[in-house]
C-alpha positions in Angstrom: 0.1 0.0 0.0 1.5 3.5 -1.0 1.6 6.4 1.2 -1.3 8.0 -0.6 -3.6 5.2 0.3 -2.3 5.0 3.8 -3.1 8.5 4.9 -7.0 8.2 5.1 -6.4 4.9 7.1 -4.1 6.6 9.4 -6.6 9.4 10.0 -9.4 7.0 10.7 -7.3 5.0 13.2 -6.4 8.2 14.8 -10.0 9.4 15.2 -11.0 5.9 16.4 -8.2 5.8 19.2 -9.0 9.3 20.3 -12.9 8.3 20.7 -11.9 5.1 22.6 -9.6 7.0 24.9 -12.2 9.6 25.7 -14.9 7.0 26.4 -12.8 4.9 28.7 -11.6 8.1 30.4 -15.2 9.1 31.1 -16.4 5.7 32.3 -13.2 5.0 34.4 -13.8 8.5 36.1 -17.4 7.5 36.9 -16.2 3.9 38.0 -13.4 5.3 40.2 -15.9 7.7 42.0 -18.3 4.8 42.5 -15.6 2.6 44.1 -13.9 5.2 46.3 -16.7 7.4 47.5 -19.7 6.2 49.7 -21.4 9.4 48.8 -21.1 11.9 46.0 -18.2 14.3 46.1 -20.2 17.4 46.2 -20.2 20.3 48.8 -22.3 20.0 51.9 -25.9 21.0 51.5 -26.0 20.5 47.8 -28.9 18.5 46.4 -28.9 15.5 44.2 -31.7 13.2 43.2 -30.8 9.5 43.4 -33.6 7.0 43.4 -32.1 5.2 46.4 -29.8 6.3 49.2 -26.3 5.0 49.4 -25.4 3.1 52.4 -23.0 4.9 55.0 -20.1 2.9 53.8 -19.0 1.5 50.3 -17.7 -2.1 50.6 -15.4 -1.3 47.7 -13.5 1.5 49.2 -9.9 0.5 50.3 -10.0 0.8 54.2 -8.7 4.2 55.5 -7.0 4.6 58.8 -10.2 6.1 60.2 -12.1 3.2 58.8 -9.7 0.6 60.6 -9.9 2.5 63.7 -13.7 2.4 63.5 -13.8 -1.5 63.0 -11.2 -1.8 66.0 -13.5 0.1 68.3 -16.6 -1.9 67.0 -14.8 -5.1 67.6 -14.0 -4.2 71.3 -17.6 -3.1 71.8 -19.0 -6.3 70.4 -17.0 -8.3 73.0 -19.2 -6.6 75.8 -22.5 -8.0 74.4 -21.9 -11.3 72.7 -25.0 -13.0 71.3 -27.0 -14.6 74.3 -30.1 -16.1 72.8 -32.6 -17.6 75.5 -35.6 -19.7 75.4 -37.5 -18.5 78.4 -37.2 -15.5 80.7 -36.7 -18.0 83.4 -33.2 -18.8 82.2 -32.1 -15.0 82.1 -30.2 -13.3 85.1 -32.4 -12.8 88.3 -31.5 -10.0 90.9 -33.5 -11.9 93.4 -31.8 -15.2 93.0 -28.4 -14.0 92.6 -26.0 -13.9 95.6 -23.8 -11.1 96.9 -21.3 -11.9 99.7 -19.0 -9.3 101.3 -15.4 -10.5 101.5 -13.6 -10.2 104.7 -16.6 -8.8 106.5 -15.8 -6.4 109.4 -18.1 -4.7 112.0 -16.3 -1.4 111.3 -14.4 -0.2 108.2 -11.7 2.5 108.0 -12.0 5.5 105.8 -9.8 4.8 102.5 -10.5 1.0 102.8 -11.7 -1.0 99.9 -14.7 -3.2 100.5 -15.1 -6.1 98.0 -18.2 -8.0 97.2 -18.4 -11.3 95.2 -21.4 -11.6 93.0 -22.6 -14.9 91.8 -25.4 -14.5 89.2 -28.1 -17.0 89.0 -31.3 -17.3 86.8 -34.9 -17.2 87.9 -34.7 -21.0 88.5 -31.7 -20.5 90.9 -29.3 -22.0 88.5 -25.8 -20.5 88.4 -25.1 -18.4 85.2 -22.0 -19.7 83.3 -21.3 -16.3 81.5 -21.1 -12.7 82.1 -22.2 -9.5 80.3 -24.9 -8.3 82.8 -25.2 -4.5 82.9 -24.7 -3.8 86.6 -24.5 -0.3 88.3 -22.8 -0.2 91.8 -23.2 2.9 94.1 -22.6 3.7 97.6 -24.3 6.7 99.4 -25.0 8.4 102.6 -28.1 10.7 102.0 -27.6 12.6 105.3 -24.1 13.6 104.3 -25.1 14.3 100.8 -22.4 11.8 99.7 -22.1 9.2 96.9 -19.8 7.4 94.7 -19.9 4.6 92.1 -18.3 1.3 92.7 -16.2 -0.7 90.2 -17.5 -3.9 88.6 -15.1 -6.5 87.3 -16.7 -9.2 85.1 -14.9 -12.5 85.0 -17.0 -13.8 82.2 -18.3 -16.9 84.0 -21.2 -15.6 85.9 -19.2 -14.1 88.7 -18.2 -10.5 89.4 -16.1 -8.5 91.8 -17.6 -5.3 93.0 -15.2 -3.0 94.7 -16.2 0.1 96.7 -13.6 2.7 98.0 -14.9 4.0 101.3 -14.2 7.7 100.9 -15.9 9.2 103.9 -16.9 8.3 107.6 -20.4 7.4 108.8 -23.2 5.1 107.9 -22.8 3.9 104.2 -25.6 2.2 102.1 -24.4 -0.1 99.2 -26.5 -0.7 96.2 -25.9 -3.0 93.3 -28.7 -2.9 90.4 -29.1 -5.3 87.8 -30.0 -2.8 85.0 -30.3 -5.5 82.4 -29.4 -9.1 82.3 -26.8 -10.3 79.8 -29.6 -11.6 77.5 -31.2 -8.1 77.6 -27.9 -6.6 76.9 -27.2 -8.8 73.8 -31.0 -8.1 72.5 -30.3 -4.3 72.8 -27.1 -4.5 71.0 -28.3 -6.5 68.3 -31.5 -4.4 67.9 -29.6 -1.1 68.0 -27.4 -2.0 65.1 -30.3 -3.4 62.9 -32.1 -0.2 61.8 -32.0 3.5 61.5 -35.7 4.0 61.6 -36.6 4.2 65.5 -36.7 7.9 65.1 -37.8 9.5 62.0 -37.5 13.3 60.9 -40.0 15.8 59.2 -38.2 18.2 57.1 -40.0 21.6 56.4 -39.3 23.1 52.9 -40.1 26.7 52.2 -39.9 28.4 48.7 -41.6 31.8 48.4 -45.2 31.2 49.5 -45.0 27.4 49.0 -44.4 25.1 51.9 -44.1 21.4 52.1 -43.2 18.6 54.7 -41.4 15.3 53.7 -39.7 12.5 55.6 -36.0 12.7 56.3 -33.5 10.3 57.9 -29.8 9.1 58.0 -30.8 6.3 55.7 -34.1 6.3 53.6 -35.2 3.3 52.0 -37.5 5.0 49.6 -38.2 4.8 45.7 -39.0 8.5 45.7 -36.6 11.2 44.5 -34.4 12.2 47.5 -32.5 15.2 48.4 -29.0 14.5 49.7 -27.2 16.6 52.1 -23.6 15.4 52.1 -20.2 15.9 53.6 -17.9 14.0 51.5 -14.7 14.4 53.5 -16.2 13.1 56.8 -18.5 10.7 55.0 -21.7 12.1 56.6 -25.2 11.9 54.9 -28.6 12.9 55.4 -31.6 12.5 53.2 -35.1 13.9 52.6 -37.7 12.9 50.3 -37.7 15.8 47.6 -40.8 17.8 47.8 -42.8 18.2 44.4 -41.7 21.4 42.4 -39.3 22.7 45.3 -35.6 22.6 45.3 -33.6 20.7 48.0 -32.0 23.8 49.1 -35.4 25.0 50.5 -35.1 22.9 53.5 -35.3 25.2 56.5 -36.6 23.4 59.5 -36.8 20.0 61.2 -38.5 18.1 63.9 -38.4 14.4 64.8 -40.8 11.6 66.1 -40.6 8.2 67.3 -41.7 5.5 65.0 -43.6 2.5 66.0 -40.9 0.1 65.2 -39.2 -2.5 67.3 -36.3 -4.8 66.6 -36.8 -6.9 69.8 -38.7 -10.0 69.9 -41.9 -10.3 72.0 -40.0 -12.4 74.5 -37.1 -10.0 74.6 -39.3 -7.0 75.3 -40.4 -8.7 78.7 -37.0 -8.1 80.0 -37.4 -4.4 79.5 -40.7 -4.0 81.5 -40.4 -1.4 84.1 -40.4 -4.1 87.0 -37.4 -5.9 85.3 -35.1 -2.9 84.9 -32.8 -1.7 87.7 -33.6 -4.3 90.2 -31.6 -4.2 93.5 -29.5 -7.3 94.1 -28.5 -6.2 97.7 -32.0 -5.6 99.0 -31.4 -7.2 102.3 -27.8 -5.7 103.0 -27.5 -3.5 106.1 -25.6 -0.3 106.1 -22.0 -0.4 107.0 -20.1 1.8 109.5 -17.0 3.7 108.4 -14.7 5.3 110.9 -11.5 7.5 110.6 -9.4 4.9 112.4 -6.6 7.5 113.0 -5.1 6.8 109.8 -2.2 8.9 108.5 -3.3 12.2 106.6 -3.9 11.6 102.9 -1.2 13.4 101.0 -2.0 16.6 99.2 -3.1 16.1 95.7 -2.2 18.3 92.7 -4.7 20.6 91.0 -6.8 19.2 88.2 -5.2 19.6 84.9 -5.1 18.0 81.4 -3.5 14.6 81.0 -4.3 13.1 84.4 -4.8 9.3 84.6 -8.5 8.1 84.4 -9.6 6.2 87.4 -12.7 4.1 88.4 -14.4 5.6 90.3 -13.3 9.1 89.1 -14.4 10.8 92.2 -17.1 11.0 94.9 -19.5 13.4 96.2 -19.4 14.7 99.8 -21.6 17.5 101.2 -23.0 17.8 97.7 -19.4 18.7 96.5 -17.6 16.7 93.8 -14.1 15.5 94.6 -12.0 13.9 92.0 -9.9 10.9 93.0 -6.5 11.8 91.1 -6.6 15.7 91.7 -7.9 18.6 93.7 -10.5 21.0 92.7 -9.6 24.6 93.8 -12.4 27.3 94.3 -12.3 29.4 91.5 -14.2 32.7 91.0 -16.1 32.1 87.6 -15.9 35.8 86.2 -12.4 36.3 87.0 -11.4 33.0 85.4 -13.3 33.6 82.2 -12.1 37.3 81.7 -10.6 37.6 78.1 -11.7 34.1 77.2 -14.0 32.8 74.3 -15.9 29.8 75.5 -17.3 27.6 72.6 -19.8 25.1 73.7 -20.8 22.7 71.0 -23.2 19.7 71.2 -26.5 18.6 72.8 -28.7 20.2 75.4 -26.7 18.7 78.4 -23.9 21.3 77.5 -26.6 23.9 76.7 -27.3 23.7 80.4 -24.0 25.0 81.0 -24.8 28.0 78.8 -27.9 28.6 81.0 -25.8 28.3 84.1 -23.1 30.9 82.9 -25.8 33.4 81.9 -27.4 32.9 85.4 -24.2 33.0 87.3 -22.7 36.1 85.7 -24.9 38.9 86.0 -22.9 41.1 83.6 -23.3 38.8 80.6 -25.7 39.9 78.1 -27.4 37.7 75.5 -27.2 38.6 71.8 -30.2 38.0 69.6 -29.0 36.2 66.6 -32.3 36.3 65.1 -33.1 32.7 65.3 -36.1 31.0 67.0 -36.7 27.7 68.9 -35.1 26.1 71.9 -32.3 24.9 69.8 -31.3 28.1 68.3 -27.6 29.2 68.6 -26.9 31.2 72.0 -24.3 34.0 72.2 -23.7 35.9 75.4 -20.9 38.6 76.0 -19.5 40.7 78.7 -17.8 43.7 76.7 -16.1 45.1 79.9 -14.4 41.7 80.8 -14.1 40.6 77.2 -16.0 37.4 77.8 -17.6 35.6 75.0 -19.7 32.4 75.5 -21.5 30.6 72.6 -23.4 27.3 72.4 -24.2 25.6 69.1 -26.1 22.5 68.5 -24.3 19.6 66.7 -25.4 18.2 63.3 -27.7 15.5 62.4 -29.2 13.3 64.2 -30.8 16.0 66.3 -33.8 14.6 68.1 -36.6 17.0 69.1 -40.4 17.1 69.0 -40.2 20.8 69.0 -39.4 22.3 65.4 -35.8 23.7 65.1 -34.1 25.5 62.3 -31.5 23.7 60.1 -30.6 26.9 58.1 -27.2 27.0 59.8 -26.9 23.2 60.7 -23.2 22.2 60.8 -21.2 19.3 61.9 -19.0 20.0 64.7 -15.8 18.9 63.0 -16.5 21.6 60.4 -17.1 24.2 63.1 -13.7 23.3 64.8 -11.9 23.4 61.3 -12.9 27.1 61.0 -12.0 28.1 64.5 -8.6 29.7 64.6 -7.9 28.8 68.3 -5.4 30.3 70.7 -4.6 30.1 74.3 -7.9 32.0 75.4 -10.1 29.8 73.1 -11.7 27.1 75.1 -13.9 24.5 73.2 -16.2 22.1 75.0 -17.7 19.2 73.1 -20.7 17.1 74.2 -21.9 14.2 72.0 -24.1 11.1 72.7 -27.7 11.4 74.0 -29.2 11.9 70.4 -27.1 9.2 68.8 -28.5 6.4 71.2 -31.5 5.3 68.9 -29.2 4.7 65.8 -26.4 2.0 65.0 -23.3 2.6 66.8 -21.4 3.1 63.6 -23.1 6.5 63.3 -21.7 7.7 66.7 -18.2 6.2 66.3 -18.0 7.8 62.7 -19.0 11.2 64.2 -16.6 10.9 67.3 -13.5 10.0 64.9 -14.4 13.0 62.7 -14.5 15.4 65.8 -11.2 13.8 67.0 -9.5 14.5 63.7 -10.7 17.9 63.6 -9.5 18.5 67.2 -6.1 17.0 66.2 -5.9 19.4 63.3 -6.7 22.4 65.5 -4.1 21.4 68.2 -1.4 21.1 65.3 -2.1 24.8 64.1 -3.0 26.2 67.6 -1.5 23.9 70.4 -2.4 26.4 73.1 -6.2 26.0 72.5 -7.9 24.1 75.2 -10.4 21.3 74.3 -12.6 19.7 76.8 -14.8 16.7 76.2 -17.7 16.3 78.4 -19.0 12.7 78.5 -22.6 11.7 78.7 -24.9 12.0 81.7 -26.8 9.0 82.8 -30.6 9.3 82.3 -34.1 8.1 83.1 -33.7 4.4 83.7 -37.3 3.2 82.7 -38.2 5.6 79.8 -38.1 4.0 76.3 -35.4 1.5 76.9 -34.9 0.3 73.2 -34.1 3.8 72.0 -32.5 5.6 75.0 -31.4 2.9 77.5 -28.2 3.9 79.7 -26.4 0.8 78.3 -26.4 2.6 74.9 -25.0 5.6 76.6 -22.5 3.4 78.5 -21.1 1.9 75.3 -20.7 5.5 73.8 -18.9 6.7 77.0 -16.4 3.9 76.6 -16.0 4.7 72.9 -15.5 8.4 73.5 -12.8 7.8 76.2 -10.9 5.3 73.9 -11.1 7.7 70.8 -9.8 10.9 72.6 -7.1 9.1 74.8 -4.3 10.1 72.4 -5.1 13.8 72.4 -4.1 16.4 75.0 -7.6 17.3 76.0 -9.6 17.5 79.2 -12.2 14.8 80.1 -15.2 15.8 82.3 -16.4 12.3 83.4 -20.2 13.4 83.8 -21.0 9.5 83.4 -19.4 8.7 86.6 -20.3 12.1 88.2 -24.0 11.6 87.6 -24.0 8.0 88.9 -22.3 9.3 92.2 -25.0 11.9 92.5 -27.7 9.4 91.8 -29.6 11.7 89.3 -30.9 9.4 86.6 -31.9 12.5 84.8 -30.7 13.5 81.4 -30.7 17.1 82.6 -29.4 16.8 86.1 -30.0 19.6 88.7 -28.1 22.7 89.0 -25.7 21.5 91.9 -24.5 18.8 89.3 -24.0 21.2 86.5 -22.2 23.5 88.9 -19.6 20.9 89.7 -19.3 19.8 86.0 -18.6 23.6 85.3 -16.0 23.8 88.3 -14.1 21.0 86.7 -14.0 23.0 83.5 -12.7 26.2 85.4 -10.1 24.1 87.2 -8.9 23.0 83.7 -8.7 26.4 82.1 -7.5 28.6 85.0 
């Protein structure tokens, strides 16, 4: 073939090669996106319209360091609640039939001693249990002294437990050991929690001009309808709403939640969570013990509380309605003097919003600033211009449970808020996550806590003088809506949050142990408890 005949063929081959390259590139780009992202790579609050929502994680994405960490934490938590199927309630743990024995009993104990109790769990037929996993709560108290402390429970995983109390004060002391849930109930709650996202559903309010619409929203929506996606690709966060007819997704303005009549517990399992079966006293017939000073040597002076101190169980005790940490001393601090020149940024749920209300009630020169929002979950800002004090509270991002309607116009994930915070020595960030995550699979909470951890890590790299405090969850009402809000769910999250933040130079306020010691059983504890939580904060920062 001569050159004249070859030219048209070469041109055709060149055009064909270009077309194949372009097609492969376009398809490979789509394929790569599908394989590497669980959600579309679009900015947060941008609407898309898939026919079905993606699951929170793509099985095709190579595991990142964060994902490996998440799996490691879930594996640890799984070990606390292994499967415990049962054929009849009679074979589950019974508080009445279990036996608690004081080891080395004495007529009088000395302050500072440790009192140990061996617990042998039995079922309702009186048979010894051969495995552990029961959710127990140990507490000692002296109501007349306004004193209380938690006890330490060690599970030997064979049906026996060691319950240890440190005798912090003198006087008559009452011991309590509650069987909150039997191991079979713990297993059922753990399985049920991780089965579904729909125990709580959300109603989104869309507004466009004079048009209004309400549609269902959720972390995961199994719907064939057109959906709005509200995405954060970096932190792999997603929230979905059914798209209203003839309205853009960006028109979402408000939200409220409602409980859905759904349960992942079997009929037999639900018996375990009847009011009479939750929080049953094991040591019903135990007499109070007497604790004396015993002329022991004076306890050495402890250092003032600061970041990086070792965590202990229990972390402290209450005496004369005052919190006393085990590993350090809380100094009396004048609040206004401590906060002079500081910016306090409270981020999270209503338990840290209580702090905001306490600050406003305790510093009479603080003035609230109208941010032109409405509703109980609106952002709050208070300032003292003379003392240069700024205190702000902001709710965390989805999921946010509330029967009252709240604005989502400025809804942000905490990690994003931290990322746009400059930080410096007079900036204090307080984070509280937990209560609103209890009704959802544990992955949702762990993923969020890890994204906040990474944001704090970035903040401390660029501004190492910034002070960050993590407030653990409060215990809450024991008998209300157990499948959604049981303290077992909170305890699991409490363990996870301590594990996740242990490598960072942050302060931990152990509100979990503190609320057990006070015996509040209220998601919003009384002012006396809030005061001592805030006193821990003041000791950290001043």
